[in-house]
C-alpha positions in Angstrom: 4.1 -65.1 -31.4 3.0 -65.6 -27.7 2.7 -63.6 -25.3 3.9 -60.2 -25.7 7.6 -59.0 -27.2 9.7 -56.2 -28.7 11.5 -55.1 -32.0 12.6 -51.8 -31.8 9.7 -49.4 -31.7 7.6 -52.3 -32.0 4.9 -54.2 -28.9 3.1 -56.9 -29.9 0.3 -58.7 -27.6 -1.5 -62.2 -28.6 -5.0 -62.8 -27.0 -5.5 -65.1 -29.0 -5.2 -68.8 -27.1 -5.8 -72.2 -27.5 -10.0 -70.9 -25.6 -9.6 -69.6 -29.7 -10.8 -72.7 -31.3 -13.5 -73.8 -28.2 -15.1 -70.3 -29.2 -15.1 -72.0 -33.2 -16.7 -75.2 -32.2 -19.1 -73.1 -29.4 -20.3 -71.1 -32.0 -20.7 -73.6 -34.7 -22.2 -75.9 -32.6 -25.3 -73.1 -30.9 -25.4 -71.9 -34.4 -26.0 -75.1 -37.1 -28.5 -76.4 -34.6 -31.1 -73.9 -34.4 -33.6 -74.3 -36.7 -32.0 -71.1 -38.7 -28.3 -71.7 -39.1 -26.3 -68.7 -38.5 -22.8 -68.6 -37.6 -20.9 -65.6 -36.4 -19.2 -63.6 -39.9 -16.1 -63.6 -37.2 -15.0 -66.9 -38.4 -15.3 -65.8 -42.3 -12.0 -63.7 -40.9 -8.6 -66.3 -41.8 -5.4 -65.7 -43.6 -7.4 -66.5 -46.0 -10.2 -65.3 -45.9 -8.5 -61.4 -44.7 -7.1 -61.6 -48.7 -10.0 -62.0 -49.8 -12.3 -59.4 -48.5 -8.9 -56.9 -49.1 -9.7 -58.1 -53.3 -13.3 -56.9 -52.4 -12.6 -53.8 -51.0 -10.8 -53.7 -54.8 -14.3 -54.2 -56.5 -15.9 -51.3 -58.7 -19.3 -52.7 -57.0 -17.9 -52.5 -53.7 -18.4 -48.6 -52.6 -17.7 -49.2 -49.3 -14.2 -48.1 -48.6 -13.1 -45.8 -51.9 -16.3 -43.7 -50.3 -15.4 -43.8 -47.7 -11.0 -43.3 -48.3 -12.5 -40.1 -50.7 -13.9 -38.6 -47.0 -10.3 -40.1 -44.7 -8.8 -38.0 -47.6 -10.6 -34.4 -47.9 -11.4 -34.1 -44.1 -8.6 -36.1 -42.2 -6.8 -32.8 -41.4 -10.3 -31.2 -40.0 -10.8 -34.8 -38.2 -7.4 -34.8 -36.4 -7.8 -31.1 -35.4 -11.0 -31.6 -33.7 -9.6 -35.2 -31.6 -6.7 -33.8 -30.8 -5.0 -37.1 -31.1 -1.4 -38.1 -30.5 -2.7 -42.1 -30.1 -4.3 -43.8 -33.1 -6.5 -47.0 -31.9 -7.3 -48.2 -35.2 -10.2 -51.9 -34.6 -10.1 -53.7 -37.5 -6.7 -53.1 -39.2 -6.5 -54.7 -42.0 -3.3 -54.1 -44.1 -3.7 -50.5 -42.5 -3.9 -48.7 -45.8 -6.9 -46.1 -45.0 -4.9 -45.4 -41.7 -2.0 -43.7 -43.2 -4.2 -41.2 -44.3 -5.5 -40.5 -40.7 -1.7 -40.8 -39.8 -0.5 -38.3 -42.0 -3.0 -36.3 -40.4 -1.4 -35.8 -36.5 1.9 -36.0 -38.5 1.3 -33.2 -39.5 -0.6 -31.5 -37.2 2.7 -32.5 -35.2 0.9 -34.8 -32.3 1.7 -38.3 -33.7 3.1 -40.0 -31.2 1.6 -43.5 -31.1 -0.1 -45.7 -33.3 -2.1 -49.2 -32.1 -3.5 -51.7 -34.9 -5.8 -54.6 -33.3 -6.8 -57.8 -35.4 -7.7 -60.7 -35.3 -5.2 -62.0 -38.3 -1.6 -61.7 -36.8 0.4 -62.2 -40.4 -1.8 -58.5 -41.3 -0.3 -57.2 -38.1 2.9 -57.8 -38.3 3.2 -57.0 -41.8 1.0 -53.2 -41.6 3.4 -52.6 -38.3 7.0 -53.1 -39.5 5.1 -50.8 -42.8 4.9 -48.2 -40.6 7.4 -48.0 -38.3 9.7 -47.6 -41.6 6.9 -44.8 -43.1 7.0 -42.9 -39.8 10.4 -41.9 -37.5 9.7 -43.0 -34.4 6.9 -44.3 -34.3 5.6 -46.8 -31.4 3.3 -49.4 -32.1 1.7 -51.9 -30.8 0.3 -54.2 -32.0 -2.6 -56.6 -30.4 -3.8 -59.3 -31.8 -6.8 -60.7 -30.4 -10.9 -60.1 -31.6 -12.2 -56.3 -30.7 -15.6 -58.1 -29.6 -13.4 -59.5 -26.5 -9.9 -58.5 -26.0 -10.2 -54.7 -26.2 -9.6 -54.7 -22.2 -6.0 -56.1 -23.5 -5.3 -52.5 -24.9 -2.3 -50.9 -23.4 -3.3 -47.6 -21.3 -3.3 -44.1 -23.5 -0.8 -42.3 -24.0 -2.0 -39.2 -24.6 -5.7 -37.9 -26.1 -6.7 -41.5 -28.3 -9.2 -41.6 -31.7 -10.4 -45.2 -32.0 -11.2 -45.7 -34.7 -13.7 -48.4 -36.3 -14.2 -47.9 -39.9 -15.0 -49.2 -42.7 -18.9 -50.5 -41.3 -17.6 -52.8 -40.1 -20.2 -51.7 -36.9 -23.2 -52.5 -39.6 -21.8 -56.3 -38.4 -22.9 -56.5 -35.2 -26.4 -57.7 -34.3 -29.0 -55.1 -32.3 -27.8 -55.8 -29.1 -23.8 -56.8 -29.4 -23.9 -53.7 -31.3 -25.9 -51.2 -27.7 -22.9 -54.1 -25.8 -20.2 -53.7 -28.3 -20.3 -49.6 -28.6 -21.2 -49.5 -24.0 -17.7 -50.9 -24.1 -15.6 -47.8 -26.2 -17.5 -45.7 -23.8 -15.9 -47.4 -21.1 -12.5 -46.9 -23.2 -12.3 -42.9 -24.3 -11.1 -40.2 -21.5 -12.3 -37.0 -21.5 -9.8 -35.7 -24.4 -11.0 -39.3 -26.2 -12.7 -40.2 -28.7 -14.2 -42.5 -31.4 -14.3 -41.9 -35.0 -17.2 -44.7 -36.6 -17.8 -45.4 -40.5 -21.2 -46.1 -41.0 -23.0 -47.7 -44.5 -25.4 -45.5 -45.0 -29.5 -46.9 -46.5 -29.8 -46.3 -50.6 -31.2 -47.9 -53.2 -31.1 -51.5 -53.1 -30.3 -52.6 -56.3 -26.6 -50.5 -55.1 -26.2 -52.3 -51.8 -26.7 -55.9 -53.4 -24.4 -55.3 -55.7 -21.9 -54.5 -53.6 -22.3 -57.5 -52.4 -22.5 -60.7 -54.6 -20.0 -59.4 -56.8 -20.3 -60.0 -61.4 -15.9 -61.4 -60.7 -17.3 -64.3 -57.9 -14.3 -62.7 -55.1 -17.5 -62.4 -52.0 -19.5 -65.0 -52.9 -15.6 -67.3 -52.7 -15.5 -65.4 -49.4 -18.5 -66.4 -47.9 -17.8 -69.6 -49.1 -14.7 -69.9 -47.1 -16.2 -70.4 -43.6 -17.3 -74.2 -44.5 -13.4 -74.3 -44.9 -12.6 -73.0 -42.0 -14.8 -75.6 -40.4 -14.1 -78.7 -42.2 -10.1 -77.8 -41.2 -10.4 -76.7 -37.5 -13.5 -78.9 -37.0 -13.1 -82.0 -39.4 -16.1 -81.2 -41.2 -17.0 -82.6 -44.1 -18.6 -80.0 -45.6 -18.3 -79.6 -50.0 -18.3 -75.7 -50.6 -19.3 -75.7 -54.6 -23.0 -77.2 -53.0 -23.7 -74.0 -51.3 -24.4 -70.8 -53.7 -23.5 -67.5 -51.7 -27.2 -64.9 -51.8 -27.3 -62.0 -50.4 -30.5 -59.9 -50.0 -31.5 -56.7 -48.4 -33.5 -56.5 -45.8 -35.5 -53.5 -45.6 -37.5 -53.6 -42.3 -34.6 -54.3 -40.7 -32.9 -51.9 -43.0 -28.9 -54.5 -43.9 -28.0 -56.7 -46.3 -27.9 -61.0 -45.3 -25.6 -62.9 -46.7 -26.3 -67.0 -46.8 -24.7 -70.0 -47.8 -27.9 -71.3 -49.4 -27.7 -75.9 -49.3 -28.4 -76.6 -53.5 -29.8 -80.4 -51.8 -30.7 -82.0 -49.6 -27.5 -83.6 -47.5 -26.2 -84.3 -44.0 -22.4 -83.3 -42.7 -19.8 -84.5 -40.5 -18.3 -82.6 -37.7 -15.6 -85.1 -36.4 -14.6 -83.0 -34.0 -18.1 -81.8 -32.4 -19.1 -85.7 -32.8 -22.2 -83.6 -35.1 -24.6 -84.5 -38.3 -26.5 -81.8 -39.5 -28.2 -82.0 -41.7 -29.2 -79.0 -44.2 -32.7 -79.5 -46.2 -32.7 -78.8 -50.8 -33.1 -74.4 -50.2 -31.4 -74.2 -46.6 -30.0 -71.3 -45.7 -27.2 -70.4 -43.6 -27.2 -66.5 -42.7 -22.8 -66.1 -42.4 -23.5 -61.4 -41.9 -25.8 -58.9 -41.3 -24.4 -55.7 -43.0 -26.9 -53.2 -41.2 -27.2 -49.6 -42.8 -27.3 -46.1 -41.1 -29.5 -42.7 -41.0 -27.7 -39.8 -39.5 -30.5 -39.9 -36.9 -30.5 -43.8 -35.6 -26.2 -43.7 -35.7 -26.9 -40.1 -33.3 -29.4 -42.4 -31.2 -27.1 -45.8 -30.7 -24.4 -43.5 -29.7 -26.8 -41.4 -27.2 -27.7 -44.7 -26.0 -24.7 -45.3 -24.7 -23.2 -42.9 -23.8 -21.9 -40.7 -27.3 -22.5 -37.8 -27.9 -22.3 -37.3 -31.5 -19.8 -34.2 -32.4 -18.6 -34.5 -35.9 -21.2 -35.8 -39.1 -20.1 -36.0 -42.1 -20.5 -37.5 -45.7 -19.7 -38.3 -49.5 -21.7 -35.8 -51.7 -24.4 -38.4 -52.8 -25.1 -39.7 -48.8 -23.7 -43.1 -49.2 -21.3 -43.7 -46.0 -20.5 -41.6 -43.6 -17.9 -40.7 -40.6 -19.8 -39.5 -37.1 -16.7 -38.0 -34.5 -18.6 -39.1 -30.9 -17.4 -38.5 -27.2 -18.4 -39.2 -24.1 -21.2 -37.3 -23.0 
């Protein structure tokens, strides 16, 4: 669906247009012609990629989802009471499984009025929005189908105190400069009565981190290779995903996980839509994602640099994951 449409209590706005394919083309041309090849992780998330990530979240090695959820189960009421929110905005909402904990807390507090889902995958926005309307009578839902790095200016005006939730540790996927820009953008969206709820994965033992991004069932490997299927489909490329190994390693200097695709042999790939031939040496890496890990001090410092103040900090018993509540300084 393009543009804006209304279905009962649901309003949908699609911020994606024909320019999105050009964005992919530009990212691929720039990323694959560098001396160190790299692609932004957002292109992992077509419909198939989003479904694979949902599977990852259920894997025993992938602790972030269940750990963050446990914090929300314990403290959602306290977070809602502190924020006073009547409107929830979730960036990268996916299937909205954790969203319900916050909506339940808002309903229990008698403040729940509206929910805004922002996600690049239209099917997720449509399906979860329809489910939430059925589950929460009277709830107004606005679905924004778009990229939260570029389309936050398309959010509707707030209807009341707003809680903007960015969960799952997704903030760690931004390189440092992009992360600073994103947080400044978010700060600019918050009014004096609004809050940011931020999920951050914390620094911990390397073996735990690397297992979370290289599971024994191979789901993360398939998710990583999905970016090659996307490029094949959208840009007429002839990548053979089977000729690339999935690699996940923790960079101790930068304190982030890197996901890479490693060429098993010397090979050339044709990208017809770009009139481009890309050569890979045997063992050469293509970086597809970083996932930064944080400490409380680092989160507070990065929030402060963006004009935000840390209002609350909550972790699990093992200090593996944190939820931060922040507001404009």
